[in-house]
LONUKE-886731 format. One record per residue (C-alpha): residue in one letter; residue number from 1; y, z, x. Coordinates in steps of 0.05 Angstrom, whole numbers, plus 5000, padded with zeros to 4 digits. Each point is the difference from the previous one (the first is absolute). Layout:
<resn A	resi NUM	v Y	w Z	u X>
...
% end
This chain:
<resn M	resi 1	v 8112	w 1361	u 9058>
<resn S	resi 2	v 5058	w 4985	u 5046>
<resn D	resi 3	v 5020	w 4934	u 4969>
<resn K	resi 4	v 5071	w 4993	u 4975>
<resn L	resi 5	v 5002	w 5000	u 4924>
<resn D	resi 6	v 5051	w 4945	u 4990>
<resn D	resi 7	v 4978	w 4963	u 4937>
<resn H	resi 8	v 4978	w 5012	u 4928>
<resn F	resi 9	v 4940	w 4979	u 4958>
<resn K	resi 10	v 5006	w 4997	u 4925>
<resn V	resi 11	v 4947	w 4981	u 4948>
<resn R	resi 12	v 4996	w 5006	u 4925>
<resn I	resi 13	v 4940	w 5037	u 4972>
<resn N	resi 14	v 4978	w 5034	u 4936>
<resn G	resi 15	v 5029	w 5070	u 4997>
<resn V	resi 16	v 4935	w 5035	u 4984>
<resn K	resi 17	v 4964	w 4965	u 5058>
<resn L	resi 18	v 5057	w 5019	u 5047>
<resn Q	resi 19	v 4997	w 5073	u 4980>
<resn T	resi 20	v 4924	w 5001	u 5008>
<resn F	resi 21	v 5008	w 4969	u 5070>
<resn K	resi 22	v 5054	w 5051	u 5020>
<resn D	resi 23	v 4958	w 5059	u 4976>
<resn K	resi 24	v 4935	w 4976	u 5030>
<resn S	resi 25	v 5028	w 4976	u 5067>
<resn E	resi 26	v 5038	w 5065	u 5011>
<resn K	resi 27	v 4939	w 5041	u 4981>
<resn V	resi 28	v 4952	w 4961	u 5045>
<resn T	resi 29	v 5046	w 4992	u 5061>
<resn G	resi 30	v 5045	w 5060	u 4995>
<resn K	resi 31	v 5059	w 4953	u 5014>
<resn P	resi 32	v 5054	w 4971	u 4955>
<resn Y	resi 33	v 4976	w 4935	u 4968>
<resn Q	resi 34	v 5053	w 4960	u 5039>
<resn V	resi 35	v 4968	w 5021	u 5066>
<resn F	resi 36	v 4932	w 4980	u 4973>
<resn I	resi 37	v 5026	w 4931	u 4981>
<resn R	resi 38	v 5028	w 4991	u 5070>
<resn D	resi 39	v 4933	w 5021	u 5029>
<resn M	resi 40	v 4964	w 4950	u 4956>
<resn M	resi 41	v 5048	w 4944	u 5019>
<resn E	resi 42	v 4990	w 5016	u 5074>
<resn A	resi 43	v 4925	w 5002	u 4992>
<resn F	resi 44	v 5001	w 4933	u 4964>
<resn N	resi 45	v 5042	w 4968	u 5054>
<resn E	resi 46	v 4952	w 5026	u 5053>
<resn G	resi 47	v 4938	w 4976	u 4962>
<resn R	resi 48	v 4976	w 5071	u 4985>
<resn L	resi 49	v 5009	w 4998	u 4924>
<resn R	resi 50	v 4944	w 4974	u 4955>
<resn I	resi 51	v 5006	w 4990	u 4925>
<resn V	resi 52	v 4933	w 4992	u 4965>
<resn P	resi 53	v 5009	w 4959	u 4937>
<resn T	resi 54	v 4961	w 5014	u 4937>
<resn E	resi 55	v 4949	w 4947	u 4979>
<resn E	resi 56	v 5048	w 4978	u 4945>
<resn Q	resi 57	v 5056	w 4991	u 5052>
<resn K	resi 58	v 4954	w 4959	u 5044>
<resn I	resi 59	v 4987	w 4953	u 4942>
<resn L	resi 60	v 5072	w 4996	u 4974>
<resn L	resi 61	v 5037	w 5002	u 5066>
<resn G	resi 62	v 4949	w 4977	u 5050>
<resn E	resi 63	v 5050	w 4955	u 5034>
<resn I	resi 64	v 5041	w 5059	u 5027>
<resn Y	resi 65	v 4939	w 5039	u 5025>
<resn N	resi 66	v 4952	w 4982	u 5055>
<resn V	resi 67	v 4938	w 4996	u 4956>
<resn D	resi 68	v 4939	w 4999	u 5044>
% end
């Protein structure tokens, strides 16, 4: 990635979920979790990231998902 890193992204999340994400993303990708987050953001912006909602999420939050 040759893009200039000139901004920050901050989000509040449950501590246990954050640690699980850090551990799992670093194990799966072999990269620091911050790099993985940047990769996910870039993939989303380019239309390459797909999130598959659970059936419960489709029912409760259908308006934010393209439910076909």
